[in-house]
C-alpha positions, 0 to 999 in steps of 0.5 A: 500500500505504500507502493506507487500504483503508477509503477505497478503492473496492472493485472486487474480488469477493474479500477476504483478511484475514491476521494473526498470533499469538505474535510476542512469546513466547520459547517456542513457535511464531508462527502466521499465519492468513488468511481468504478471503471473497467480497464485502465484504458478508460482513464484516458476517456476520463482524461479526455473529458477534462477531469482533474483535481476538482479544485483546479476546475471552474464550477461550470466545467466541474459540473459538466464533467461530473454529469458525464462521469455519472452517466457513463460509470457506476459511482457511489457517494457517502456523506458524513454530517457534522454530528457524525463527524463530531461523534467519531473519535478520529476524522481520518478513521471516519473517512476510511469507514466511508471509503470502505462503504463505497468500495464494498458497494462498487465491488459487490457484483465483481468477482475479479481483481480490482485496483483501488486507488484512494487519495489518502487524507492522512500524513501516513498514507500507508497506515491509513491504507491498512486501516481502510483495508480492514473495512473492505469485505472482498480483501482478496480481490483488492489491490489497494493503493493509498496515495497522496495527490492521487486526485492529480495523478489518476483520472479515475480519482479525479472523477471521484473528486469531481463527484464528491465536490459537486455533491457537497456543493449541492448539499450546501445550497440545499442547507442554505435554502432550508435554513434560510441563511447564507453562511458562506462556504463553511470554511473557517477562512471565509469571513461570512462563515466566521460572521455566521458562527459569531452570531449563531454559535449557540442557536439550536436551529443550526445545531446540525450544521456546525461541527462543534469539535472544530477549533474555529467553533470552540474559540468563537464559543469560548469568546462569546461565553466570556463576553456574556459572563462579563456583561452579567 
């Protein structure tokens, strides 16, 4: 799992790419997606669609490519809402569990070897890959590669990155509409997100939106609590 998948001879008829979107935000869900293709040659088809790391694409182009990928290939999406993220002891392990669900779903009707490439969220890609392997049902059929920058190096992972990003963006739009508030991107660096947290850190209406174990939230909550005590 610490080997470079690009240097490995591929004896697999199938490939799966998995990537995430929304690990860092203090608001909203984290999303993972996986894409299944038959044969490594299909990666060239994905490359020709223009697929690359979703962060390098404009929203319009990303959406167009995502629709093409979903039309042509089998895919699976898993979301983790803020409460699940807060309740799980370790975000990397939660991501491994979600990636495992995706891989198991995409492999359920396959009885051949599958090359699985996952963009590793952990600094220790090898150890994280070993943890992920524990969640996979058909271990004997899997050649698993846990790699950094897999979304840049592998079109099938780029495709997964695009689907994950598109799904998360759609979920954020729905949340804004349902809650009737524009909280920005949800990332800690976003001024609109910071403003929203300062105004709504203890508003029960938004409990399911906020990741309360995030340091951004904790700092704002602590500061606001101290100000309240000062005013008493």
